[in-house]
N, C-alpha and C positions, 0 to 999 in steps of 0.2 A: 562542479561545473559552475561557472560564473554566469548567473542569470538573475534577472529581476522580474517579478510579476506582481501586479496588483489586481485584485478581483473585487469589483463592486465597492471600491474604496470611497468612503464618504467622510467629510469633516464638517461639523456644525459648530458655530460659535453662537450659542443661544438659539435664537430663531433664524439666524442667518446661515445658509448652507454655502460654504466656500467651495467644496468639491462634492460632486454628486455621482455616485455609481461609476467611478472611473475604472475601466478595464484596460490594462496595458501589459505587454510582455516584451522584455528586452533580452535577446539572446547573447551568448558569449561572443565578444568581438564586435557587437553591434552598438552603434551610437544612435540614440533616439533623443530628439530635441522636443521639449515641451515649449510650444510657441503660442503666444497670445498677447492681448493687450494687458495693461496693468489692471490688477484686481481680478483676473480670470481664474485664479486658483492654481497656477502652475508652480509657484514657489511653495505653496501650502502642500501640494502633492509631493514635491521633493522633500520637504521637511518631514512629512509622515514616513516616507521611505527611509530617511536617515534616523528616524526615532526622535527628532526634535519636537514633533507634534504627535499627539496621540490620536489615532483614527477613531472616529465615532462609530463606524461600521466598516465591514469589508476585511479583506486579508492582504497582508504584505508578505510576499515570499522572496527570499534571497537565497540563491543556491539551492532551491527546492525546499527550504525550511521556513516555517511560519515565524515571523519576527515581531508580531504585534506587541507582545509583552516584554520584549527585550529592550534594554536601554541602548543608546547609540554605541557605546564602547563595546557592546557584545555582538554587534551586527557585522563586524569585519568589513567596514566600508571606508573609503577615503573620499573626503569632500573638499572642494575648492569653493571658497566663498567669494561674493562680489567684492568685499573688502579683504585685502590680502591677509590681515590678522597675523603678521609676522612678529617674531620676538625681537624687539628693537635692541636688546642688550646682547644678542647673540649674532655671531658672524653668519654669512650666507651658508657656509658649510655646516655650522652648528644648527641652523634652522632646518636644513635638509635632513640632518641626522636625528633630529628630535624624535620623530615617530619610532625610530629603531631602538630607543631606550627601553621599549616595552617588549622587545624580542630578545631571545637568548642568543645574541650574536657576539662573536669575539670582536675586539677593536679592529683587527685587520679586515674581517669580513664586512663590518659596518663601513669602514673607510673605503673599501673597494666598491660597495654598493653606492655610496654617496658620490664617488668620482664617476661611476658609470652613468648615473642619472644626471649629474652636472654636465657631462659631455653631451648627453642627448639634448639637454635644454640650453646648451651654449653658455653655461655658467662656470665652467672649470677655471676660467681666468679671474674670477672675482670671488672665489671661495673665502678669502680672508677679509673681505670688506664687510662693513656693517650695512644693514638695510637702508640707512639714510645716505649711504654713499653710492647707491646704485640707481639706475634709471627706473621709470615707471614700468617699462617693458620688462626689465630684468626682475623687478619685484613680482610681476605677474608670472613670469617663468619660474621664479623661486617658489611661489605658492603651488604651482603645478608640480614642480620637482618634489616638494615636500609630500605631496599626495602619492606620487607614483613610486617613491623610494621603497614603500612597503609593497607587499603582495596581497592586497585585499581581494575580497570577492567581487567588488564593483566600485565604480567611480561615480560621484555626483558632482556636478558643476552648477553653481548658482550664479548666472549672469557673469561669467568669468572675465569678459572683455569690456564690460560697460564703462569702466573708468579710463579706458585708453583712448588716445586720439585716433583719427581715421587710419593713418598710415600704420600705426602699431597694431591696430585691430586686424588690418589686412594680413600682416606678417604673422601675427599670433594665431589667427585662424588656421593657417597652413601648418604651423609648427605643432599646435595641439592635435590637429587631425592626423598628422604624420605619427606623432607619439602614440595616440590611441590605437591606430591601426596595427601597431606592433605589440600590443599588450594582451589581446584576446580577452578583454574584460567587458562585461555589460556596463554601459555608460549612459547616464541620463544628464542632459544639459538643459538648463532653463534659460530661455532668452526671449526678449520681446523684439529682437532684431531678425527680420525674416531672412536677410542676407546671410547672417551667421548660421541659421538653421538650414538654409538651402545648400550652403557650401560644406558644412561640417557633418551633417546627419546622414545616416543610412535611411532612417525614416523620421517623419515629423508627426507629432501629435498636436493638433491645433485645438486650443481650448477657448471657450467662451462661457462666462458666468458659471464656472465650476464644472462644465460638461465638456468632454472630449468630442468635438464635432467631426473630426476625420483623422484617421491615421493612414499614412501612406508614404511612399518614396517622395523625394523632392519633385521628381517629374510628375508623379500622379497628382499630388495636391495642387500643382500648378496647372497641369493640362486637363485634369478631370476633377475639379472642385465638387465636393459633395453637396454644397448648398450655397446660398447667396453670401453668407458670412465668410466662408472660406474663400470664395471667389473674390470678395472685396478686400480680404486681408492679405492675400498672397499676390505678389506682383507689383512692380514699380515701373512706370506709373500705374495707379490703381485701375482695375478693370472698369470699363463702362457698364453700368447696370441700368437698363432702360426698360420701363414698363411699356407693354404693347398689348394689342388685342390680336389673338390668334384667330383667324377667320376660317382657315382650311389647311389641309395637308395632303399632298399627293406627289408621287414620283420623287420622293426625297426632298421636296421643297415645301416650306411653310410660308403661307401667305399671311402677312401680319400688317396691321396698321401701327406704324412706329413713328413717333414724332409728327403725327398728322399726315403721314405719307403711306401709301400702299406699296409694300415692298415684298418681294419673294426672296427668301433666304434658305440656302441649303441647311438641312437640320437632321439631327439624329432620328432614326426611325421610331424611337420611343415617343417622339412628339405626336405620333399618330394616335396615341392613347388619349390625348387630351381632346376634350370636346372644345368647340369654340369657347374661348375663355381668356381671362387676363393672364398674361405670362410676364416674366422678367427675362430679358435677353441680355446675356453677358458677352461683351466683345472687348478683347484686349486692345489697347491703343496701337499696338504694332500689327494688329490683324486687319487694318483698313488699307485698301488701295484707293488712291485718289484718282477718280475717273474723269472722263470728259463731261461737258455740260449736258450732252444728249444721251448719256449712258443710262441704261435701264437698271432698275432695282438698286438704286443708290439712295443714300440719305443726304438730303440737302442741308447744308449748314454754312455758317459764315465764321471765318477766323477772327477771334477777338483778342487773343494774346499769343505771342510767340516766345518760346523759351529755348534758346540754343543749348544743346547738351553735348557739344563736342562733335562726335561722329553722327549724331542724330539731332532732330529738332522736335520739340514737343509743342503741339498746337492745341490751344484751348478754343474750341468752336462752339457755336450756339445755333440750335435749330430754330425754325420759325416759331415754334410753340414754347421756346424758352429753355429747352433742355441743354445741358452742358455735355459736350462730347470731347474726350481727349484722344488725340491722334499723334502718333509718332511716325515721322517720315525721315528718310535719309537726309543728311546735311545738304546734299546737292539739290534736293527738291526745294525750290524757292517759293515761299508763300508769304504774302503780305497781310497785315492786319486789314480787315474789311473785305478780303477776297472771298468770293463764294466757293464752296467746296462741295464736291459730289463724292460721297464715301461709299465704297462697296465692301461689305464685311466678307472676310474669308470664312467660308462655311466650315472649314476644318478647325477653326478657332472660335466658333460661335457657340455659346451655351444657352440652353433653355432651362428655365426654372419655373416650376409650377407655383400655384398660389400658396402652397405650403412652404415655399422657399427651397425645396429640394430639387437637385438636378434631375432632369428627365433624360433617361437613356434607355436604349433597348435592353 
């Protein structure tokens, strides 16, 4: 069975802890993305799974067997690196076939497997070319083809699309996702690009300073962030996180003093557990409605910068007490710099975080 599991995985470099007590399980056919900013420990975690780094503590299980002491070549994994690492003196076909030299296959069987993978990755027309004679996108597809030509226990991808331009990244995301869906292998992908994670993964593990902050489906980590860090990291434009004073809660409404204004906002019943206290309120830029001047329970602000984004417009607004608020409105909604705005948050997309930074939910 193709599975990956790490239990309390820890990696220390001297006094520095790069990964701390990471728990993660990836089932057969599942794609899990390790997502986070540079230096958060995601690549170190992947390298420990691959056997390229030795774990300080914890267990690494592949296909149900403990792998901690085994070298990379004994773990039966296929890995795609950020840098293609192609053999420059070998043709595209020979690059794909290289991993098969370690298997007891006849030439006919090896050729058939190479051609099958080449067709999947749309490389069948360039098999005789050298790596310096193909495009960047074809080089990336070649690196993936060389990994999937085998039948390993699992696949590991280390930022596989980071060297491609925007258009190629978009097409490669779809191609890699399509290929992985048909392989029934546990797959871990490391990326710092949230769009890659949201579009390619079945689940996302978000890391910060060596700790996995939240594991969930793309929908869950976006719609139900576990804490302030996840809320700020997932979503473009970034979620508005505004400190406020919670004064009372009743009938599903939280009374707060936000940006110097008394506002009632629909809130999760779990907010009732909080005594009057400081809270952080998270509101997605697309979760605001621009209301009329006399509308109640709105946040008053002034438009300072307008950024057209095609079908939508991003407005950078500032409240009277100097807080920045990002608002996304349809292109048809005309707003001018200096115009006063009255913003009503959508209760269904408003998040409350306690003074510990954790989301408050029933």
